[in-house]
N, C-alpha and C positions, 0 to 999 in steps of 0.2 A: 528617350534614352540618351545619355550623354555620350558624345563621340570622344573616345579616348585619344586616338591618334588620327591625324589627317591622312588621306590617301596619298600614296607615293606620287610624285609629279609625273613620272613616266607612265602611270596607269590612269591618270585623272580623266583622259578623254576616251578610254576604252570602256566598252559595255561591262556591266557587272553581272555576275552569275545570279541566278535565282536561288540557288542552294545556300543554306545558312547552317552554321554549327553553333551549338551552345556549350560553353565550357564552364563548369562550376568550380570555382577556386576553393581549395580545402580550407575551411574556416577553423578546423581543429588542429591543424599542424602546429607543432611547438618547435620544430627544428629550424634553425638558421634565420636568415634575413629574408622573410617572405616577400616583403615589399620590393627589395632589390631583385630577387629572382623573378618576380612577376613582371617588373619593369623590363628586365632583360628578355624575357619570353615574348612580351608584346613588341619589343623593338625588333626581334628576329622575325616575327610574323609580318610586321610592316615592311621590313627590308625585302621580304620575299613575295611581295605583291598581295598580301592579305590585309583586309580592313577589319578593325576591331572596335567594338563599342562596349563600354562597361555599364553595368547597372547593379545597384545594391538593393538587397531585400532581406530583412531580418538578419542583419550583420553578416550576410554572405554576399560575395562578389560573383557576378556572372559576366561572362564575356561572350558576346555574339560575334561570330566570325563569318565573313564572306570573302569573295575574291574576284579579281578581274578575270574575264573570260580568257584572256591571254595566258594566265597561269594554268587554268584548267586544260586549255588546248595542248600545252606542253606535256601535261600529265597524260592526256589521252594518247599522245604519240608514244610516250614511254610504255604505256600499257597495251599498245597495239590494238586500239579500238578499231573495229571494222565499221566503215561508214560508206553509204552509197554516194557516188559522184552525181552531180547534176547532169540531167539529160543524157544519162548513160545507164547501161545495165551493170556496170562495174561496181563492185563493193571492195574497197581497198582499205589498207591500214591508214588511219588518220595522219595527216601531215599538218603540223602546226604552222608551217610556212605558207600554206594556201588554204586557210579554213573556208574561204568563200567558194571553193570548188565543190564543196560537199552539200548534199541535199538536206534541207531542214526537215525535222521529224515532228516537231511540236510548234506550229506557228512559224516564227522566224528563228527558232532555236535549232542548232545542229544536234545538240545532245538532249536526251530526255532529262527530266528533273532528277530521276534516280541516278543517271550517269553523272550529272553535275555534282550530286552529293557524294558519290563514290570518289570522284576526282578531287573534290574539296578535301575529303578525308585524306586522300593520298598526298595532296599538297601540304596539309598540316603535318603529316608524318615524315615528310622528306625535307623539312626545313633544316639546313645545316646549323649546328650549334656547337659551342665550346664547352666540353665537359668540365674543364678546369674553371671556367667562369661560373658555372652552376655550383661547383664544389666550393668556390669562394663564398657563395651565399648560403652554404650549409646543405646543399642538395647533391648527394652522391648518386649518380645514375650509372647503369651498366652500359658498357660500350657495345655497339652493335644494334642498339635499339633506336627506333625512330623518335623524332622530337616529341610528338604527342604521347606515344606509348611510354617514353622515358619519364615524362613528367606525371604520368598517371600511375606508374608502378614503382617509382623510387621509394626508398624508405621515408615515411612521413611525406607522402606525395604532395607536390604543389597543386595539382589538379585533382579534384575528387571524382569527377565524372565528365564525360563529353559525349554528346549525341546529336544527330541531325534534327533540325526543327521541321515542323510541318510548314508547308507553303499554303498560305491562306486560300488563294484562288483554286489551286489544284485540289486541296483538301476539301473545299466546299463542293467542287465538281464531283469528287469521288463519293461524298456522302449522298449526293443526289443520285448517282449511279447505283448506289446500294439498293434503292427502291426497285430497280429492274431485276434484282435477284429473287424477287418473289415468284418469278416465272422459273420453271424447271430449266436447268442448264443455261440460265441467263447471267452467268458470272462475267463481270467486266474484266476479263483476263488481261487485255492489252492496256487498259487503264491502270490496273494493278502493277503491271510490269513497268510502265512509264513512271509510276510514282514510287513504288517500293523496290523495284529491281527484279532481276530474273529469279533469284532464289525464292522470294515470296511468291512470285507469279507461278513458279513451277508447282508449288504446293497446291494452289487452287486449280491449276490446269490438270494436275493429277487427280484431284477430287472430282473434277468435272468429267474426266475420262472414266474414272472408276464408277461414277453414277451411271454413265451410259452403258458400260460393259456389264454391270450387275443386273441390268434390266432383263436380259435373257434368262439367267438362272432363277431370277425372282419369279418370272412367269411360269417356268417349268416346275419350280417348287410348289407354287400355289396350285397348279393343275394336279400334281401328285397328291396334295393334301385334299383337294376338293373331290377327286374321283376315287379316293381310297374306300374300299368296301367297309360296310358297317361292322364294327367289332374288331377291326384290324388296327393295330397301333404300330409304332416304329419297330417294335420287336419282330414282327412277322410280315412287314410290308414287302412284297416281292419286287416292287418297282424301285425301291430305294437303292439296291446295288447299282442299277443303271444310272440313277441320279448321282450317286457317289462317284462312280467312274467318270461321269460327265463333268462333275465339278472338279475332279482332279486334273483333267485335261484342260478345263476352262481356266483354272488357276495358272497353269504354265502358259497357255495361249495369251491370257491377259497380260502377263509380264512381258511377253515378246512384243505384243501390239503396243503396249505403253512405251517400250523402248523406241519403237519406230516413231510414235507420236512425239516422244521427247526429242528425237533427232530433228523432226520437223520444226519444233519450237526453237531449237538452238540455231537452226538455219535462218528462220524468219527473224529471230532476235539478234542474229550476227554474233553468237557466242560459241559457234562450233569450233573455233580455233582457240578456245579458252585454255585448254590444257597445254598449249604451246607456250603460254605465258605463265611463268611461276609467280603466283601471288603470295609473296612472303608475309608471314604473320608478324604483327608488330612486336610480339613477345619473343620471337626467335632470337637466340643469342649464341655466341660461340667465339672462337678465336678469329681475329682479323688477320687475313693473310691473302696473298695474290691469288686470284682465280686462275686455274690452270689453262683456261681457254682465252679469257680476255686480258689476263695479267693485271686486272684492276683489283683494288682492295675489296675483299668480300668476306662475309661471315661464314666460317666453316665449323661444323660440328661433326665429330667422328661417328660413323654408323655403329661402331662397337659399343659406344656409350649408350646410344638409344636402345640397343638390344639388351644391355644390362638393365636399363630401366623397365623394359618389357617384362623381364623376369621379376623385378621388384613389384611391378603392377600385379602380376599373377599371384605372387605370394601375399600381397596385401588384400587382393580380392577374394581369395579362396576362404579365409576365415569368415569374412562377412557373408559370403554365399552360404557357408555352412550354418551360420547363425540364422540366415533367412530360411533355409530348408527346415531347420529345427523349429523355428517359430511357425512355419506353415504346417508342420506335423502336429504341433500342439493345437493349432487353430482348427485343423481338419477334424481332430477328435472332438473338440468342443462344439463344432458345427454339425456333427453327425455324419460326416463323410465316411468315417472309418467305422464299419459295422461288423467286420469279420474279426473275431478274437484271435484268429491265426495270423492276422496281418502283421508284417514286421514293424509297422508304425503304429500299431494299436497301443494306446495308453489307457488302461482300465480305469485309473483314478480320475481321468478326464472324460472318457467316452461315456460313462454311465450317466453323466449330466444331460446328455443329448438323447438318451434312450426314452421310449414312451413313459410318460409320467415324470420325467426329469425336469429340472428347472429351465434347461435350455432346449427342451424337446419341441418339435414342431406342433404338438397338440397342447402346449401350455396355454391356459386360458388368458394369460396377460402378456402374450407375445414375448415370452422369455427368450425365444430363439433370436430375437433381434440383438440381444446383448453380445453374444459371441460374434455375430455378423458385423456389428459396429466395431467391436474390439479388433476383429481381423483387419478391417479397413484402417483403423488407427495405427495398429502395429506395423502393417506394411508401409503406411505413409512415413512413419518414423524411421524404419529401417531403410526405406528408399532415400530419405533425406540424408541419413548418415552415409549410405553407400554412394550417393551422388557427390557428396563433398570429397570422399576419398577418391572416387573415380576421377573427379576434376583435378585433384591434386596430382594424382599419378600421371594423368595425361599431360599436365603442364610440365612435370619433371621429364617426360619423354622428349620434350623440346622439339616438336614437329616444325618443319620449316614453313609449310603452307597451312592455311586455314582449313582447307579441305581434308588434309591428312589428320590434323588435330581433331576436327569434328568427327571424322570417321572412327577414330580410336575411342573417343568419348562415347559415341553412340553404341559402339560394339560392347563396351563394358556395361553400360546402363541397360541395354536391351537384354543381356544375359540374365541379369537379376530380375527384371520385370517380367520376362518370359516365364521364369520359374514361378513368380507370384501369380501370374494370370492363368497359367496352364497346368500347374502341378495338380490341383484338385481334379481337373477334368481328365487328365491322363490317368490318374489313379482310379477314378470311377470307370473309365472306359476300358482300361487294359489290366487292372488288377481285380476290381470287383466285377467287371464284365456286366455292368448294369446300364443298359442303354436308356431305360426309362428315366432313371435318376439323372443320367448324363444330359438328356434333353431338358429336364426341368432346371438343371444348373445353368445351362447355356442361356435358356430363356430369361432366367433371373438376372444373369450377368448383363444381358442385352438391355433390359429395362432399367435396372439400377444404374448401370454405367452411363447411359445416355442422360438420365435425369441429373446425375451428379455432375457430368461435364457441363451441361447447359447452365446449371445453377452456379457452380464454382468458377467457371471460366468466362461467363458472360454477364449473368445477372448481378452477382455480387460485385465484380469489378466496376460495372457501370454505375451502380448506386454508390459505390465507394468514391468514384470520381466526382459524381454530382455532389456528394456531401463535402468532399474536400474543396471543391470550387466555391461552395457557399460559405465555407469557413475561412477563406483566405482573408488576410488582414487588409485594412484600408490602404496600406502602403503598396499593395501589390499592383493596383491599377496605375498608380503614379510611377512605379518602377519601369513600366513599359515591357515587362517580361511576358513571354507567352505562357499559355496554359499547359504547355508541354511538361513543365517541371512537376506537375502533380500526377502525371500519367505513369502507368506501370511500364516496365521494360517488356518487349516482345520476345518470347522464347518459343520457337516452333516445335521444340522437341516433343512436348506432350501432345500437340495436335497430330504430329506424324505417328507417335506411338499408339495413340488410341485407334487411329484408322488402320494401322498395320495389325494391331491385335484383333480388330474387328474382321479384317481380312482373314486372319487365322481362324476365327470362330466359324466362318461360313465355309472355309475350305477344309480345314483339318477334321471337322466333325459334321460334314455334310450328310453322312449316312444317318446321323442321329437327329438332325434338326433341319429338314428340308425347307422350312419356312424362314430360315435365317436370312437368305438372300432378299426375300421380300421385305422383311423387317429392316434389313440394312438399307434398302432403297429408301424407305421412309425416313430412317434416322440420318442418312446421308443428306437428305434435303434440309433437315433441321441443323445438322452438325456444321455443314459448310457455311450456312448463313449465320450460325452462332459464332463460328471462327472469324468470319468476315466482319460481323458486328463488333466483336471484341477488338479486332485489329484497327478498325476505323475509329471507334468511339472511346476505347479504354486504354489503348497502348500508345507509347511514344513511337515515333517513326524510327524503325530499325535502320542500321547502316545498310544501304543497298549493296548486295553482293552479286557479282557476276556468277552465272552458273550455266551449265549445259545439260543438267539432269537433276534428279532428286538425290543424287549422291549415294551414300551408303545404304539409304533406305531401300533402294532398288535391289541391292544384294539381299537384304533381309526378306523382301517379298519373294525373291527367287527361292531362298532356302525354305520358307514356309510352303511355297507351292510344291516343291519336291517332297517335303516331309508329308504333305497332305495325301500323296499317292499311297504311301505306306499306311498312314493312320486310317484312311477310308477302307482300304482293303482289309485291314485287321478288324475294324468295327463290323464290317459286313460279314466276315467269316467267323470271328471268334467272340465278339461282344454281343451278337444278336443271332436270331434265327433267319435273317434275311436271305443269306446265300442258300441255306438249307431248304428254303421254300422252292428253290429251283431244282432241288435234288430230293424228292420225296422219300427215297430209300434211306436217306441219312438223317431223318427227322427224329429218330430215337435218341433219348438222352444217354442211353447205355450203348455207346458206340464201340465197335471193335477197333483194334489197332489199325487194321487196314483201312477202315472208314475214316479214322482220324488222319492217317497219312494222306488219304485222298483229299480231305478237306484242306490240309496244310498246303498240298501241292496246288490246289485250286486257288487259294488265297495268294500264294507267292507267284503262281503263274500269271494271275491277273496283274499283280504288281509289276512283274517284269515286262509284260506287254505294255502297260501304261507308261513305264519309264522309257521303253523303246519308242513309243509313239511321241512322247515329249521330246526326246532327243532328235527324232526326225523332224519335228516341227521347228525346233531351234535351228536345225541345219538347213531346212528348206526355206524358211522365212527370213529374208534379209533384214538386218537391224536398221539399215539405211534405205529408205524408199528410193526407187529409181529416179523419181523426179528431183529429189534433193541431190543425189549424186551427179545427175546431169547438170543441174543448176550450178553446183560448185565447180564442175569441170568447165562450164561455160564462162563463169567468172574468171577462172584462172587463165583460160584461153584469151579472153578480152584483155586482161591485164598484161599478159605476155606480148600480145599483139601491139598494145599501146607502147610498151617499153621498147619494143623493137623499132617502132616508127619514130619514137623520140630519139633513140640512139642513132638512127639513120639520119634524122634531121640535124642532129648535133654534128655528125661527121661532115655533112654537106656544107654547114656553116663554117666549120673550121678550114675547109678547103677553099 
């Protein structure tokens, strides 16, 4: 690979970082003097301690960027990284003036590879540059944007894409570690954190914890299934109300315990102070004016403008949600979900195709029922694609300052649509048709088809696609010195989180209809987590490591599902089945009097109120921060204060 610029003299003797970034120069840009703008960009990177090497492949220029450790150390100080001191219990904010005072975490390195990559990205984005200079070369960039972000997002951008590269040694080590995941709960969480960062590690830590916690309901559900009396199904099983109430409490307890586990991880990974440091999005823009606290120039965006964009987002989302509900209604008629002619969503011209003898009926000799099932999946995928584009655009227009707020807003929009797509048929069957037998069959079908689809589309196909692309690379690729990263897919954790959250919804919202769900989930979790890890390691580019102290907005989604599950399980037990009536023999008649119906309603909502009360008491009584973490943080603060006091005393004595 040809070295484009020599290293700055002041950095030549300093150690270089392991982290590398690859920038792809836009080969399609027609605007301005690209050569002049590129030369200026490289000059600015060199002047700020970065080292660049250029390579050309298929008429496209790629720039590999790395930096001296001194540059990253200054960034670590700006971002207030917490690091342990040598021979001390103290964990303090990193000081670039005394890097040798800090304990190494990976061999001789103070920072993990993920932290180095994060800091390199920050260094790239904080390079000072002259807007007028770029404008002279024909590239107009918005003020307030960072260097890298500006050149990626300007009109006819100079850079087409930029992403961190895999590190050969660490990447090979991680691939070997993947073999250990064949054992249950054998995920290399710390290795993932050191290589991919806390945000990715949190997903797999959550999956690990989820697998552990679902073991108890899986055993209970299997026991209920095995010891069920002959001839008894879910409609009349007297033990399912107990299991449903247990699962409702389990769901809330699980979210509480995960929050405690999440706090433990944030302490061990030294990200518990993350919220104190505002990590600004590269794309955030606004008016440059003095900060009211520091009086330094800062980007300001009025809150009232963002609130107006919230209104615009709602107005844009509602028509698409209405189209989604309408499409789901038509699909449910074709798939045979709607059987009552009195149903408000019954469409006779479509429903008759799924009736016995119809072309889409379940008894069709040539599996005609597959046509609307496949059509349903295709339509939802198309609508989800359109909705995702609109949701992304609306979220960008809201101009969130931090990445966390931006991502939370995007996830909220997308989850609303997909929750309707996933749960609308199930809620209709459970609470309108009141058919628990059909509900159980639908959930079982979703479990099986969903898992097969995920493994094939998310792991198998991308893996073989990568293999095919690597074999078809031109002869000039090896000579270019470029890494294989350029043919890998981008990593997006959204679908991984979504599938697991929806699976959590299946086993908690409808526990009274499908007690085997937890056991099936346990098996699928073993497959899913290894499928996701395989995809991440073998088929995806290395994502930009992000600091995190939790799973973010997904925890809120889990909490909402857990509390809704209290109501759904109580309703299924009392209204959608005969389960509760098995405990009240005098109310087993279908022809109930008004007083008997009132008593049943009181029993259902009485149970719901008790479960809510128990859940609130659990949240109140179980501390979100474990005692040992609280004491350890207090110990760290005490030691730091003690050291500062001693240093201040020593400084006074010297001055005297």
